[in-house]
KEDOTI-137942 format. One record per residue: residue number from 1; x, y, z of N, C-alpha, C in turn. Coordinates in nm, 2 decimals, decimal comma. Each point is the difference from the previous one (the first is absolute). Layout:
<pts>
{NUM; {X; Y; Z}; {X; Y; Z}; {X; Y; Z}}
...
</pts>
This chain:
<pts>
{1; {0,08; -0,12; 0,00}; {-0,08; 0,12; 0,00}; {0,09; 0,12; 0,00}}
{2; {-0,04; 0,10; -0,08}; {0,08; 0,12; -0,02}; {-0,04; 0,10; 0,11}}
{3; {0,10; 0,06; 0,07}; {-0,03; 0,10; 0,10}; {-0,01; 0,14; -0,07}}
{4; {-0,11; 0,07; 0,03}; {-0,02; 0,13; -0,06}; {-0,02; 0,10; 0,11}}
{5; {0,07; 0,11; -0,01}; {-0,01; 0,11; 0,10}; {-0,12; 0,08; -0,04}}
{6; {-0,10; 0,00; 0,09}; {-0,12; 0,07; -0,03}; {0,03; 0,15; 0,01}}
{7; {0,08; 0,04; 0,09}; {0,04; 0,14; 0,01}; {0,06; 0,05; -0,12}}
{8; {0,10; -0,07; -0,05}; {0,07; 0,04; -0,13}; {-0,10; 0,00; -0,11}}
{9; {-0,08; -0,10; -0,01}; {-0,10; -0,01; -0,11}; {-0,09; 0,13; 0,00}}
{10; {-0,05; 0,03; 0,12}; {-0,10; 0,12; 0,01}; {0,08; 0,12; -0,03}}
{11; {0,12; 0,02; 0,05}; {0,08; 0,12; -0,02}; {0,03; 0,02; -0,15}}
{12; {0,03; -0,11; -0,07}; {0,03; 0,01; -0,14}; {-0,12; 0,04; -0,08}}
{13; {-0,12; -0,05; 0,05}; {-0,12; 0,03; -0,07}; {-0,04; 0,15; 0,02}}
{14; {0,03; 0,05; 0,12}; {-0,03; 0,14; 0,03}; {0,09; 0,09; -0,09}}
{15; {0,13; -0,04; -0,02}; {0,09; 0,08; -0,08}; {-0,05; -0,01; -0,15}}
{16; {-0,04; -0,12; -0,04}; {-0,05; -0,01; -0,14}; {-0,12; 0,09; -0,02}}
{17; {-0,09; 0,00; 0,09}; {-0,12; 0,08; -0,01}; {0,03; 0,15; -0,01}}
{18; {0,10; 0,04; 0,09}; {0,04; 0,14; -0,01}; {0,06; 0,04; -0,13}}
{19; {0,08; -0,09; -0,06}; {0,06; 0,03; -0,13}; {-0,10; 0,00; -0,11}}
{20; {-0,10; -0,09; 0,01}; {-0,11; 0,00; -0,10}; {-0,09; 0,12; 0,01}}
{21; {-0,03; 0,05; 0,12}; {-0,08; 0,12; 0,02}; {0,07; 0,12; -0,06}}
{22; {0,13; 0,01; 0,03}; {0,08; 0,11; -0,05}; {0,00; 0,01; -0,16}}
{23; {0,02; -0,12; -0,06}; {0,00; -0,01; -0,14}; {-0,14; 0,03; -0,06}}
{24; {-0,10; -0,06; 0,06}; {-0,14; 0,02; -0,05}; {-0,04; 0,14; 0,02}}
{25; {0,03; 0,06; 0,11}; {-0,04; 0,14; 0,03}; {0,06; 0,09; -0,11}}
{26; {0,13; -0,02; -0,03}; {0,07; 0,08; -0,10}; {-0,07; -0,01; -0,14}}
{27; {-0,03; -0,13; -0,03}; {-0,07; -0,02; -0,13}; {-0,13; 0,06; -0,01}}
{28; {-0,08; -0,01; 0,11}; {-0,13; 0,06; 0,01}; {0,01; 0,15; -0,01}}
{29; {0,10; 0,06; 0,07}; {0,01; 0,14; 0,00}; {0,04; 0,05; -0,14}}
{30; {0,09; -0,07; -0,07}; {0,04; 0,04; -0,14}; {-0,12; -0,01; -0,09}}
{31; {-0,07; -0,11; 0,01}; {-0,11; -0,02; -0,09}; {-0,11; 0,10; 0,02}}
{32; {-0,03; 0,03; 0,13}; {-0,10; 0,10; 0,03}; {0,04; 0,14; -0,05}}
{33; {0,13; 0,04; 0,02}; {0,05; 0,12; -0,05}; {0,00; 0,01; -0,15}}
{34; {0,03; -0,10; -0,07}; {-0,01; 0,00; -0,15}; {-0,14; 0,02; -0,04}}
{35; {-0,10; -0,07; 0,06}; {-0,14; 0,02; -0,04}; {-0,05; 0,14; 0,03}}
{36; {0,04; 0,05; 0,12}; {-0,04; 0,14; 0,03}; {0,06; 0,10; -0,09}}
{37; {0,12; -0,03; -0,05}; {0,07; 0,10; -0,09}; {-0,07; 0,00; -0,14}}
{38; {-0,05; -0,12; -0,04}; {-0,08; 0,00; -0,12}; {-0,13; 0,08; 0,01}}
{39; {-0,07; -0,01; 0,11}; {-0,12; 0,07; 0,03}; {0,03; 0,15; 0,00}}
{40; {0,11; 0,03; 0,07}; {0,05; 0,14; 0,01}; {0,02; 0,06; -0,14}}
{41; {0,07; -0,07; -0,08}; {0,03; 0,05; -0,14}; {-0,13; 0,03; -0,08}}
{42; {-0,10; -0,08; 0,01}; {-0,13; 0,03; -0,06}; {-0,07; 0,12; 0,06}}
{43; {0,00; 0,00; 0,13}; {-0,07; 0,11; 0,07}; {0,07; 0,13; -0,03}}
{44; {0,14; 0,00; -0,01}; {0,07; 0,13; -0,03}; {-0,03; 0,04; -0,15}}
{45; {-0,01; -0,10; -0,09}; {-0,03; 0,04; -0,14}; {-0,14; 0,06; -0,01}}
{46; {-0,09; -0,05; 0,07}; {-0,14; 0,06; 0,00}; {0,01; 0,14; 0,06}}
{47; {0,07; 0,01; 0,12}; {0,01; 0,13; 0,06}; {0,06; 0,11; -0,08}}
{48; {0,11; -0,05; -0,08}; {0,07; 0,10; -0,09}; {-0,08; 0,03; -0,13}}
{49; {-0,10; -0,08; -0,03}; {-0,08; 0,02; -0,12}; {0,05; -0,08; -0,12}}
{50; {0,09; -0,09; 0,02}; {0,05; -0,08; -0,11}; {-0,10; -0,10; -0,04}}
{51; {-0,08; -0,05; 0,09}; {-0,12; -0,09; -0,03}; {-0,12; 0,09; 0,01}}
{52; {-0,07; 0,02; -0,11}; {-0,11; 0,10; -0,01}; {-0,14; -0,06; 0,01}}
{53; {-0,01; -0,13; -0,02}; {-0,13; -0,06; 0,00}; {0,00; -0,13; 0,09}}
{54; {-0,11; -0,03; 0,05}; {-0,02; -0,12; 0,07}; {-0,13; -0,07; -0,04}}
{55; {0,00; -0,13; 0,01}; {-0,12; -0,08; -0,04}; {-0,09; -0,01; 0,12}}
{56; {-0,12; 0,04; -0,02}; {-0,11; -0,01; 0,11}; {-0,12; -0,06; -0,07}}
{57; {-0,04; -0,12; 0,05}; {-0,12; -0,07; -0,06}; {0,02; -0,02; -0,15}}
{58; {0,12; -0,03; -0,04}; {0,02; -0,03; -0,14}; {0,02; 0,12; -0,09}}
{59; {-0,01; 0,12; 0,05}; {0,01; 0,12; -0,07}; {0,13; 0,08; 0,04}}
{60; {0,07; 0,05; -0,10}; {0,11; 0,08; 0,03}; {-0,04; 0,15; 0,04}}
{61; {0,04; 0,04; 0,12}; {-0,05; 0,12; 0,05}; {0,13; 0,09; 0,03}}
{62; {0,00; 0,13; -0,03}; {0,12; 0,08; 0,03}; {0,02; 0,01; 0,15}}
{63; {0,12; 0,01; 0,04}; {0,03; 0,02; 0,15}; {0,01; 0,15; 0,02}}
{64; {-0,08; 0,04; 0,10}; {-0,02; 0,14; 0,03}; {0,11; 0,04; 0,11}}
{65; {0,01; 0,13; 0,02}; {0,10; 0,05; 0,09}; {-0,02; -0,05; 0,15}}
{66; {-0,13; -0,01; 0,04}; {-0,02; -0,05; 0,14}; {0,05; -0,15; 0,01}}
{67; {-0,03; -0,08; -0,11}; {0,05; -0,13; 0,00}; {0,15; -0,01; 0,00}}
{68; {0,07; 0,09; -0,07}; {0,14; 0,00; 0,00}; {0,06; 0,03; 0,14}}
{69; {-0,07; 0,10; 0,07}; {0,04; 0,03; 0,14}; {-0,02; -0,12; 0,09}}
{70; {-0,10; -0,08; -0,02}; {-0,02; -0,12; 0,08}; {0,11; -0,10; -0,03}}
{71; {0,04; -0,01; -0,12}; {0,11; -0,09; -0,04}; {0,13; 0,04; 0,06}}
{72; {0,02; 0,13; 0,01}; {0,12; 0,06; 0,07}; {0,00; -0,04; 0,15}}
{73; {-0,12; 0,00; 0,06}; {0,00; -0,04; 0,14}; {0,03; -0,15; 0,01}}
{74; {-0,05; -0,08; -0,10}; {0,03; -0,14; 0,00}; {0,15; -0,03; -0,01}}
{75; {0,06; 0,08; -0,09}; {0,15; -0,02; -0,02}; {0,07; 0,04; 0,13}}
{76; {-0,04; 0,10; 0,06}; {0,06; 0,04; 0,13}; {-0,01; -0,11; 0,10}}
{77; {-0,12; -0,05; 0,01}; {-0,03; -0,11; 0,10}; {0,09; -0,12; -0,03}}
{78; {0,02; -0,03; -0,13}; {0,08; -0,12; -0,04}; {0,14; 0,03; 0,05}}
{79; {0,05; 0,12; -0,02}; {0,14; 0,03; 0,04}; {0,02; -0,02; 0,15}}
{80; {-0,10; 0,05; 0,08}; {0,01; -0,01; 0,14}; {-0,01; -0,15; 0,04}}
{81; {-0,08; -0,08; -0,07}; {-0,01; -0,14; 0,03}; {0,13; -0,07; -0,04}}
{82; {0,06; 0,04; -0,11}; {0,13; -0,06; -0,04}; {0,11; 0,03; 0,10}}
{83; {0,00; 0,12; 0,05}; {0,10; 0,04; 0,10}; {-0,02; -0,08; 0,13}}
{84; {-0,13; -0,02; 0,04}; {-0,03; -0,08; 0,12}; {0,05; -0,15; -0,02}}
{85; {-0,03; -0,05; -0,12}; {0,04; -0,14; -0,02}; {0,15; -0,02; -0,01}}
{86; {0,06; 0,10; -0,06}; {0,15; -0,01; -0,01}; {0,06; 0,01; 0,14}}
{87; {-0,06; 0,06; 0,09}; {0,06; 0,01; 0,13}; {-0,05; -0,11; 0,10}}
{88; {-0,12; -0,05; -0,02}; {-0,05; -0,10; 0,09}; {-0,12; -0,07; -0,06}}
{89; {0,00; -0,13; 0,00}; {-0,11; -0,08; -0,05}; {-0,04; -0,11; 0,10}}
{90; {-0,01; 0,04; 0,13}; {-0,03; -0,09; 0,11}; {0,11; -0,11; 0,02}}
{91; {0,11; 0,02; -0,06}; {0,11; -0,09; 0,02}; {0,05; 0,00; 0,14}}
{92; {-0,01; 0,12; 0,06}; {0,04; 0,01; 0,14}; {-0,09; -0,09; 0,09}}
{93; {-0,13; 0,00; -0,03}; {-0,09; -0,08; 0,08}; {0,04; -0,15; -0,02}}
{94; {0,02; -0,04; -0,12}; {0,04; -0,14; -0,02}; {0,13; -0,03; 0,07}}
{95; {0,10; 0,09; -0,01}; {0,12; -0,03; 0,07}; {-0,02; 0,00; 0,15}}
{96; {-0,08; 0,08; 0,05}; {-0,03; 0,00; 0,15}; {-0,06; -0,13; 0,04}}
{97; {-0,09; -0,05; -0,08}; {-0,06; -0,13; 0,03}; {0,11; -0,12; -0,01}}
{98; {0,08; 0,01; -0,10}; {0,11; -0,10; -0,01}; {0,10; 0,01; 0,11}}
{99; {0,03; 0,12; 0,04}; {0,09; 0,02; 0,11}; {-0,06; -0,05; 0,13}}
{100; {-0,13; 0,02; 0,02}; {-0,07; -0,06; 0,11}; {0,01; -0,15; 0,00}}
{101; {-0,03; -0,06; -0,12}; {0,01; -0,14; -0,02}; {0,14; -0,05; 0,04}}
{102; {0,10; 0,07; -0,05}; {0,14; -0,04; 0,03}; {0,03; 0,01; 0,15}}
{103; {-0,05; 0,10; 0,06}; {0,02; 0,02; 0,15}; {-0,07; -0,12; 0,07}}
{104; {-0,12; -0,04; -0,04}; {-0,07; -0,11; 0,06}; {0,08; -0,13; -0,02}}
{105; {0,05; -0,02; -0,12}; {0,08; -0,12; -0,03}; {0,12; 0,00; 0,09}}
{106; {0,07; 0,11; 0,01}; {0,12; 0,01; 0,09}; {-0,03; -0,02; 0,14}}
{107; {-0,12; 0,05; 0,04}; {-0,05; -0,02; 0,14}; {-0,03; -0,15; 0,02}}
{108; {-0,06; -0,06; -0,09}; {-0,02; -0,15; 0,01}; {0,13; -0,08; 0,00}}
{109; {0,10; 0,05; -0,07}; {0,13; -0,07; 0,01}; {0,05; 0,01; 0,14}}
{110; {0,00; 0,12; 0,05}; {0,05; 0,02; 0,14}; {-0,07; -0,09; 0,10}}
{111; {-0,14; -0,01; -0,01}; {-0,07; -0,08; 0,08}; {0,04; -0,15; -0,01}}
{112; {0,01; -0,04; -0,13}; {0,04; -0,14; -0,02}; {0,14; -0,03; 0,06}}
{113; {0,09; 0,10; -0,01}; {0,14; -0,02; 0,06}; {-0,01; -0,01; 0,15}}
{114; {-0,08; 0,08; 0,06}; {-0,01; 0,00; 0,15}; {-0,07; -0,13; 0,04}}
{115; {-0,10; -0,05; -0,07}; {-0,07; -0,13; 0,03}; {0,10; -0,11; -0,01}}
{116; {0,09; 0,00; -0,10}; {0,10; -0,10; -0,02}; {0,09; -0,01; 0,12}}
{117; {0,05; 0,12; 0,04}; {0,09; 0,01; 0,11}; {-0,07; -0,05; 0,13}}
{118; {-0,13; 0,04; 0,02}; {-0,07; -0,05; 0,12}; {-0,02; -0,15; 0,00}}
{119; {-0,03; -0,05; -0,12}; {-0,01; -0,15; -0,01}; {0,13; -0,07; 0,02}}
{120; {0,11; 0,05; -0,04}; {0,13; -0,05; 0,01}; {0,04; 0,00; 0,15}}
{121; {-0,03; 0,11; 0,07}; {0,03; 0,01; 0,14}; {-0,08; -0,10; 0,09}}
{122; {-0,13; -0,01; -0,04}; {-0,09; -0,09; 0,08}; {0,04; -0,15; -0,02}}
{123; {0,06; -0,03; -0,11}; {0,05; -0,14; -0,02}; {0,12; -0,03; 0,08}}
{124; {0,08; 0,10; 0,03}; {0,13; -0,02; 0,08}; {-0,03; -0,01; 0,14}}
</pts>
């Protein structure tokens, strides 16, 4: 029978999860920023007047000044959202949870070690 260290197994899994979360968070952030940039480009074109018509109920309708102002607000909001995502995408919360998990695993290791020592002393 093969001896397996449960503590090492769990610790290795926690490290693997941390690395996976970091990689996935970065991919998600980049993908989200790319999509927001595409939307921003279209909103900016409408706000600048480069796109002059929009389709409503199958009919091409000219975009009025008030609508261009609304698209400008949309573009502004997209930029604020992109800045927020670039600086934080709840990755800190995920890391905090993983750190807590790691702390609990380390605490469990310590408890296991003290129980082993107590059992060894009681046998002597």
